[in-house]
C-alpha positions as CSV (number, residue, x, y, z in Angstrom):
1,M,56.6,-21.5,-5.2
2,F,56.5,-24.2,-2.5
3,L,54.4,-23.0,0.4
4,F,56.3,-19.7,0.5
5,I,59.5,-21.4,1.5
6,S,62.8,-20.2,0.1
7,G,65.6,-22.3,-1.1
8,A,67.7,-21.6,2.0
9,E,64.9,-22.7,4.3
10,I,64.4,-25.9,2.3
11,V,68.2,-26.7,2.6
12,F,68.0,-26.0,6.3
13,I,65.0,-28.4,6.7
14,L,66.8,-31.1,4.7
15,F,69.9,-30.6,6.9
16,L,67.8,-31.1,10.0
17,V,66.2,-34.2,8.6
18,V,69.6,-35.7,7.8
19,M,70.8,-34.8,11.3
20,I,67.8,-36.3,13.0
21,F,67.2,-39.5,10.9
22,G,70.6,-40.0,9.3
23,A,71.5,-40.3,5.6
24,D,70.7,-44.0,5.5
25,K,67.0,-43.5,6.4
26,L,66.4,-40.7,3.8
27,P,65.5,-43.0,0.9
28,E,63.0,-44.9,3.1
29,I,61.5,-41.6,4.3
30,A,61.2,-40.3,0.7
31,R,59.6,-43.5,-0.5
32,G,57.1,-43.3,2.4
33,L,56.3,-39.6,1.7
34,G,55.9,-40.3,-2.1
35,K,53.6,-43.3,-1.4
36,G,51.5,-41.2,1.0
37,M,51.3,-38.3,-1.5
38,R,50.2,-40.8,-4.3
39,Q,47.5,-42.3,-2.0
40,L,46.2,-38.8,-1.2
41,K,46.1,-37.8,-4.9
42,D,44.4,-41.1,-5.8
43,A,41.8,-40.6,-3.0
44,T,41.2,-37.0,-4.1
45,N,40.7,-38.1,-7.7
46,E,38.4,-40.8,-6.6
47,V,36.2,-38.3,-4.6
48,K,36.2,-35.9,-7.6
49,S,35.1,-38.8,-9.9
50,E,32.3,-39.9,-7.6
51,I,31.0,-36.3,-7.3
52,Q,31.1,-35.9,-11.1
53,K,29.3,-39.2,-11.6
54,S,26.6,-38.3,-9.0
55,A,26.2,-34.9,-10.6
56,D,25.8,-36.4,-14.1
57,K,23.4,-39.0,-12.8
58,N,21.2,-36.3,-11.2
59,G,21.4,-34.0,-14.2
60,V,23.4,-31.3,-12.4
61,D,25.2,-28.9,-14.7
62,T,28.9,-28.7,-13.6
63,S,30.3,-26.9,-16.6
64,F,30.5,-23.6,-14.6
65,T,33.3,-25.1,-12.5
66,K,35.7,-24.9,-15.5
67,D,35.0,-21.2,-15.8
68,I,35.6,-20.7,-12.1
69,Q,38.9,-22.6,-12.2
70,K,40.0,-20.5,-15.2
71,E,39.2,-17.3,-13.3
72,I,41.0,-18.5,-10.2
73,G,44.0,-19.3,-12.3
74,Q,44.0,-15.8,-13.8
75,V,43.8,-14.2,-10.3
76,R,46.6,-16.5,-9.1
77,D,48.8,-15.5,-12.0
78,E,48.1,-11.8,-11.4
79,I,48.9,-12.1,-7.7
80,E,52.2,-13.9,-8.5
81,D,53.1,-11.2,-11.0
82,F,52.4,-8.5,-8.4
83,S,54.1,-10.2,-5.5
84,G,57.1,-10.9,-7.8
85,S,57.5,-7.2,-8.5
86,V,57.1,-6.3,-4.8
87,K,59.8,-8.9,-3.8
88,R,62.2,-7.5,-6.4
89,K,61.7,-4.0,-5.1
90,L,62.4,-5.1,-1.5
């Protein structure tokens, strides 16, 4: 699921991008978006690493976060299962 956007909406957005920027600019735009996403991911991982190092240095127990992430994952799966059955009924 990509931000609750259906396949038809993605195709329409891609069509608009091609019409606005032209097909010859698409690879350049895709490279720029990919590079930006990579930089964002690297920055996020760096912040997480610094927080973890600081917590370890100060003796803060962060093991509970794994349990929270597991619970969030289970709730997300349950919501997706429920919303999938509702979408099929509509």
